[in-house]
C-alpha positions as CSV (number, residue, x, y, z in Angstrom):
1,M,-25.5,-2.4,-47.7
2,T,-25.2,-2.9,-44.2
3,Q,-22.6,-0.5,-42.1
4,Q,-19.5,-2.8,-41.1
5,S,-19.1,-2.9,-37.3
6,L,-15.6,-1.4,-36.6
7,P,-13.2,-3.5,-35.0
8,R,-13.2,-3.8,-31.3
9,P,-10.0,-1.9,-29.7
10,P,-7.4,-4.1,-28.2
11,R,-8.3,-5.0,-24.5
12,V,-5.8,-2.7,-21.9
13,D,-4.4,-4.6,-19.2
14,R,-5.1,-1.9,-16.6
15,S,-2.8,-3.7,-14.0
16,T,0.4,-2.9,-16.0
17,L,-0.1,1.1,-16.0
18,S,0.7,3.3,-13.5
19,F,-1.8,5.7,-11.6
20,V,-3.4,8.4,-13.5
21,P,-5.9,10.7,-11.6
22,E,-8.8,11.7,-13.6
23,L,-9.3,14.8,-11.5
24,V,-6.6,16.9,-9.6
25,Y,-6.5,19.6,-7.0
26,F,-3.8,21.8,-6.2
27,E,-3.2,23.8,-2.9
28,P,-1.9,27.2,-4.4
29,A,1.0,26.9,-1.9
30,A,1.9,23.5,-3.6
31,L,2.9,25.2,-6.7
32,D,6.0,27.6,-5.0
33,Y,7.2,24.2,-4.3
34,P,9.4,22.7,-7.3
35,K,7.7,19.1,-6.8
36,G,4.6,21.0,-7.0
37,K,5.3,22.9,-9.9
38,R,6.6,19.8,-11.7
39,I,3.5,17.9,-10.9
40,F,1.3,20.9,-11.8
41,E,2.9,21.0,-15.5
42,W,2.5,17.3,-16.1
43,V,-1.7,17.5,-15.2
44,Q,-1.3,20.3,-18.1
45,K,0.4,18.6,-20.3
46,E,-1.7,15.0,-19.9
47,G,-4.8,17.2,-19.9
48,I,-6.2,16.3,-16.7
49,P,-9.0,18.2,-15.0
50,Y,-7.5,20.4,-12.5
51,R,-8.7,23.0,-9.7
52,M,-7.5,25.0,-6.8
53,T,-8.4,24.2,-3.1
54,T,-7.6,26.4,0.2
55,S,-6.8,22.9,1.9
56,H,-6.0,19.5,1.2
57,N,-7.9,18.2,4.3
58,R,-11.5,20.0,2.8
59,I,-12.5,18.7,-0.9
60,T,-16.0,19.1,-0.4
61,N,-17.4,19.5,-4.3
62,L,-16.7,16.2,-6.0
63,P,-18.8,15.4,-8.6
64,G,-21.1,12.2,-8.4
65,N,-25.0,12.1,-7.9
66,S,-24.7,9.9,-4.8
67,E,-22.5,8.8,-1.8
68,L,-21.2,5.9,-3.6
69,E,-20.6,7.7,-7.4
70,Q,-18.4,10.3,-5.0
71,Y,-16.5,7.7,-3.9
72,K,-15.3,6.0,-6.8
73,I,-14.5,9.5,-8.0
74,A,-12.4,9.9,-5.1
75,K,-10.5,7.2,-5.5
76,R,-9.2,8.7,-9.0
77,T,-8.8,11.8,-7.2
78,L,-5.1,13.4,-6.6
79,V,-5.0,16.3,-4.2
80,V,-1.9,18.2,-4.2
81,G,-0.7,20.0,-1.0
82,L,1.6,20.9,1.9
83,R,2.1,18.4,5.1
84,K,1.4,20.6,7.9
85,T,1.3,18.7,11.0
86,L,5.0,17.1,11.3
87,K,4.3,15.6,14.3
88,F,4.7,11.7,13.2
89,D,2.5,9.4,14.7
90,T,3.8,6.2,15.9
91,S,3.9,2.7,14.1
92,K,4.8,-0.2,16.6
93,P,5.6,-2.6,16.3
94,S,6.9,-2.0,12.4
95,A,8.3,0.8,13.2
96,E,9.3,3.6,15.5
97,Y,7.5,6.5,13.3
98,A,5.1,6.8,10.4
99,I,6.8,8.9,7.5
100,P,3.5,11.2,5.9
101,I,4.5,11.6,2.3
102,A,1.1,10.7,0.9
103,T,-2.2,9.7,2.2
104,G,-5.1,7.3,0.4
105,C,-4.9,4.9,-1.9
106,M,-5.7,4.4,-5.4
107,A,-6.4,0.7,-4.9
108,H,-10.0,-1.0,-4.0
109,C,-8.8,-3.8,-1.8
110,H,-12.5,-4.5,-0.3
111,Y,-11.1,-5.0,3.0
112,C,-8.6,-2.4,3.7
113,Y,-8.6,-0.5,7.3
114,L,-8.2,2.4,5.2
115,Q,-11.8,2.4,4.2
116,T,-12.9,3.4,7.9
117,T,-9.8,5.2,8.9
118,L,-10.0,7.9,5.9
119,G,-13.7,8.2,6.5
120,A,-14.8,10.8,4.3
121,K,-11.6,11.3,3.0
122,P,-10.8,8.8,0.0
123,Y,-9.3,10.6,-2.3
124,I,-5.3,10.6,-2.3
125,R,-3.3,13.2,-0.7
126,V,0.6,13.7,-1.6
127,Y,2.7,16.3,0.3
128,V,5.4,18.3,-1.9
129,N,7.4,20.3,1.0
130,I,9.7,17.3,1.5
131,D,12.3,19.0,2.8
132,D,10.3,19.7,5.8
133,I,9.5,15.9,6.2
134,L,12.9,15.2,6.1
135,E,14.2,17.8,8.3
136,A,11.4,16.8,10.9
137,A,12.4,12.8,10.5
138,Q,16.3,14.1,11.4
139,G,14.5,15.6,14.3
140,Y,13.2,12.3,15.7
141,I,16.8,10.4,14.1
142,N,18.9,12.5,16.6
143,E,16.5,12.4,19.5
144,R,16.7,8.7,19.9
145,A,20.7,8.3,19.0
146,P,22.2,6.7,19.4
147,E,19.6,3.7,18.7
148,I,18.5,3.0,15.3
149,T,15.1,4.9,14.0
150,R,12.7,2.9,12.0
151,F,10.4,5.0,9.5
152,E,7.2,3.2,8.0
153,A,6.2,5.1,4.5
154,A,3.2,3.2,4.1
155,C,1.0,3.6,7.2
156,T,-2.1,5.6,5.1
157,S,-1.0,4.9,1.5
158,D,0.8,2.6,-0.9
159,P,3.6,4.8,-2.2
160,V,4.8,2.4,-4.6
161,G,1.8,3.5,-7.0
162,L,2.2,7.1,-6.4
163,E,5.8,7.3,-7.3
164,P,5.5,7.6,-11.0
165,I,3.8,11.0,-10.1
166,T,5.8,12.3,-7.2
167,G,9.0,10.6,-6.7
168,S,9.1,11.0,-3.0
169,L,10.1,8.0,-2.6
170,R,13.0,7.6,-4.1
171,E,14.0,11.1,-2.4
172,L,13.1,9.2,1.2
173,I,15.1,6.1,0.2
174,E,18.4,8.3,-0.7
175,Y,18.0,10.5,2.3
176,M,17.4,7.4,5.0
177,G,20.8,5.6,2.7
178,Q,22.6,8.4,4.1
179,Q,22.0,8.2,7.8
180,P,24.0,5.3,10.2
181,L,21.1,5.6,12.7
182,A,17.7,5.4,10.4
183,R,15.9,2.3,8.3
184,L,13.2,3.2,6.1
185,R,10.0,0.5,5.6
186,F,7.0,0.4,3.2
187,V,4.7,-2.4,2.1
188,T,3.0,-2.8,-1.5
189,K,0.8,-4.2,-3.9
190,F,2.1,-2.2,-7.1
191,H,4.7,-3.0,-9.3
192,H,6.1,0.0,-10.4
193,V,9.9,0.1,-8.5
194,D,12.2,0.5,-12.3
195,S,13.0,4.3,-10.7
196,L,14.1,3.0,-7.3
197,L,16.2,0.2,-8.5
198,D,19.2,2.1,-8.6
199,A,18.7,4.4,-5.9
200,K,21.6,4.8,-3.1
201,H,19.6,2.8,-0.7
202,N,23.0,1.6,1.5
203,G,20.7,-1.2,2.3
204,H,18.7,0.8,4.7
205,T,15.1,0.7,3.4
206,R,13.3,-2.6,3.4
207,I,10.4,-3.2,0.2
208,R,7.8,-5.2,1.7
209,F,5.5,-6.9,-0.9
210,S,2.2,-7.7,0.1
211,V,1.3,-11.0,-1.5
212,N,-1.8,-13.2,-1.5
213,S,-3.2,-15.9,-3.3
214,K,-4.7,-15.2,-7.0
215,H,-8.4,-16.1,-5.6
216,V,-7.7,-13.2,-2.9
217,I,-5.9,-10.7,-5.7
218,K,-8.8,-11.4,-7.9
219,H,-11.6,-11.1,-6.1
220,F,-10.9,-8.4,-3.3
221,E,-8.0,-6.3,-4.9
222,P,-9.1,-4.6,-8.2
223,S,-6.9,-1.9,-9.1
224,T,-3.6,-3.5,-8.1
225,S,-0.8,-5.3,-10.0
226,R,-1.4,-8.7,-10.8
227,F,0.4,-12.2,-8.6
228,E,2.7,-12.2,-11.2
229,Q,3.8,-8.6,-11.2
230,R,4.4,-8.2,-7.6
231,I,6.5,-11.5,-7.5
232,E,8.8,-10.6,-10.4
233,A,9.1,-7.0,-9.0
234,A,10.3,-8.2,-5.9
235,A,13.0,-10.3,-7.4
236,K,13.8,-7.2,-9.5
237,A,14.3,-5.2,-5.8
238,A,16.3,-8.3,-4.2
239,K,18.7,-8.2,-7.1
240,A,18.9,-4.1,-6.9
241,G,20.2,-5.5,-2.9
242,Y,17.2,-4.1,-0.9
243,P,16.6,-5.7,2.0
244,I,12.9,-7.7,1.0
245,G,10.3,-8.9,3.2
246,F,6.5,-10.1,2.0
247,I,3.4,-9.8,4.0
248,I,0.9,-12.1,3.3
249,A,-2.3,-10.4,4.5
250,P,-5.1,-10.4,4.7
251,I,-5.1,-14.1,5.0
252,I,-8.3,-15.7,4.1
253,W,-10.1,-19.1,4.4
254,H,-11.3,-19.6,0.8
255,D,-12.1,-22.7,-1.0
256,G,-8.9,-24.0,-2.1
257,W,-6.8,-22.0,0.5
258,E,-4.3,-24.7,0.4
259,E,-3.4,-24.8,-3.0
260,G,-3.7,-20.9,-3.3
261,Y,-1.2,-20.3,-0.5
262,G,1.1,-23.1,-1.0
263,E,1.1,-22.1,-5.1
264,L,2.2,-18.2,-3.6
265,L,4.9,-19.5,-1.9
266,A,6.5,-22.1,-4.4
267,A,6.1,-18.9,-6.8
268,L,8.3,-16.7,-4.6
269,D,10.9,-19.6,-4.2
270,D,11.2,-19.9,-8.0
271,A,11.9,-15.8,-8.5
272,L,14.0,-15.1,-5.7
273,P,17.7,-14.8,-5.9
274,Q,19.3,-17.3,-3.3
275,D,22.0,-14.6,-2.1
276,V,19.1,-12.5,-0.7
277,R,17.1,-15.3,1.6
278,G,19.4,-15.1,4.7
279,D,17.6,-12.0,5.8
280,L,13.8,-12.6,4.2
281,T,11.1,-11.4,6.7
282,F,7.3,-12.6,6.6
283,E,4.2,-11.4,8.6
284,L,1.3,-13.3,8.5
285,I,-2.0,-11.2,9.1
286,Q,-5.5,-13.2,9.0
287,H,-8.6,-11.6,7.8
288,R,-10.3,-9.5,10.5
289,F,-12.7,-6.6,10.8
290,T,-14.9,-4.2,13.2
291,K,-18.8,-3.8,12.7
292,T,-18.1,-0.5,11.4
293,A,-15.9,-1.6,8.3
294,K,-18.4,-4.3,7.9
295,G,-21.0,-1.4,7.6
296,V,-18.6,1.0,4.9
297,I,-17.1,-2.1,3.0
298,E,-20.7,-3.7,2.3
299,K,-21.9,0.2,1.6
300,R,-19.1,1.0,-0.9
301,Y,-18.7,-3.1,-2.4
302,P,-22.6,-4.0,-2.4
303,K,-21.8,-7.1,-4.5
304,T,-18.5,-8.2,-2.6
305,K,-18.2,-11.3,-1.8
306,L,-15.5,-10.9,1.5
307,E,-17.0,-13.1,3.8
308,M,-17.8,-11.2,7.1
309,D,-20.6,-13.2,9.0
310,I,-20.3,-12.0,12.6
311,E,-21.7,-15.3,13.4
312,K,-18.7,-17.3,11.9
313,R,-15.8,-15.5,13.8
314,K,-14.2,-14.8,17.0
315,Y,-14.3,-11.5,18.6
316,K,-10.3,-10.5,20.0
317,W,-10.1,-7.1,21.8
318,G,-7.6,-4.7,20.9
319,R,-5.3,-2.7,22.8
320,W,-7.5,0.6,22.3
321,G,-10.7,-1.1,24.0
322,Q,-12.0,-1.6,20.4
323,G,-12.6,-5.2,19.0
324,K,-11.9,-6.9,15.7
325,Y,-13.8,-10.1,14.5
326,V,-11.0,-12.7,13.3
327,Y,-11.7,-16.7,12.5
328,P,-12.1,-19.1,15.4
329,D,-8.9,-20.8,16.9
330,E,-9.4,-23.9,14.5
331,Q,-9.1,-21.9,11.4
332,A,-6.3,-19.1,12.4
333,D,-4.1,-22.0,14.3
334,A,-5.0,-24.4,10.3
335,L,-4.2,-20.8,8.5
336,R,-1.0,-20.2,10.5
337,L,0.6,-23.3,10.9
338,F,0.3,-24.3,7.0
339,I,1.2,-21.1,5.7
340,S,4.3,-21.0,8.3
341,E,5.3,-24.7,7.1
342,R,5.3,-23.4,3.6
343,V,7.8,-20.7,4.3
344,F,10.3,-22.6,6.1
345,E,10.0,-25.3,3.4
346,H,10.8,-22.8,0.4
347,F,12.9,-20.3,2.8
348,P,14.3,-22.0,5.8
349,D,16.6,-19.2,7.1
350,S,13.8,-16.7,6.7
351,K,12.0,-14.9,9.4
352,I,7.9,-15.2,10.4
353,E,7.9,-11.7,12.4
354,Y,4.6,-12.7,13.4
355,F,1.3,-14.0,12.7
356,T,-1.9,-12.0,14.1
């Protein structure tokens, strides 16, 4: 008698799930804070392996037999600690300052600039001393009064992807909602916004969704929310009264790009309520890379289909003396004109903040 094979378990669509780390490190001092205690209790309840560490900046004993394997494990590793540096970096032109509530991202976007800026520290860090961070933000607000001070919460992370674990973004939103001279901004590729919808934001937080063609999301943005999920989340946030924006980035020249980006703008038009369209922003960013990034990406994603042929690109000098490879003018102009026309076709009252 032949043994019957067991039925295959149903396939889990991981894009619907919020991030759950496979390994967690705690700084001992993090357990002295309510947020640290709550995360520690959640980790124990979920049965997630955890270790203690002296510093969130030095995680040196990650498992893995190769650099690539350690990188993949690091992207599934959460480090819970204190933010000791409370001097905020500038974040022009998006905002005056970057407000640091997390560093690192669980997504695997092949092109991401964090590949190089985070270098050997691709693990995900969250900071539990949120009151210290807010106190530092208040100092910047007071210093610039009576001017409005804008804070960007997603320069080094995607805080929406971490919100089910930390709750820090809601605290930040509600704090800024009480400040007449403060505004908050962040961008996300995740759809986990439900816990933010009833926050008392007072219209002081602009949520920007990073969107793209289905081709780009499928091939270059693993471990992020799907095309439809992001658009649905944007509609939810808009209906909850948040000012909304969209970052179409990176804009990638690929077969069928006109159809892909045309489909994207049409889908946004179908989903967004009419009453939010007078205060809608778009930021358009073409794909670019540095030589350093190209080397890192090809090492970490050896099978990537991301086109990074230097011979097909134009070298563009940056403000700080380091250049990047962008599309030649003819291609860049075609991308800019086509997408700008589709934006204003569907959203005539919106604002394109820049194309770069």
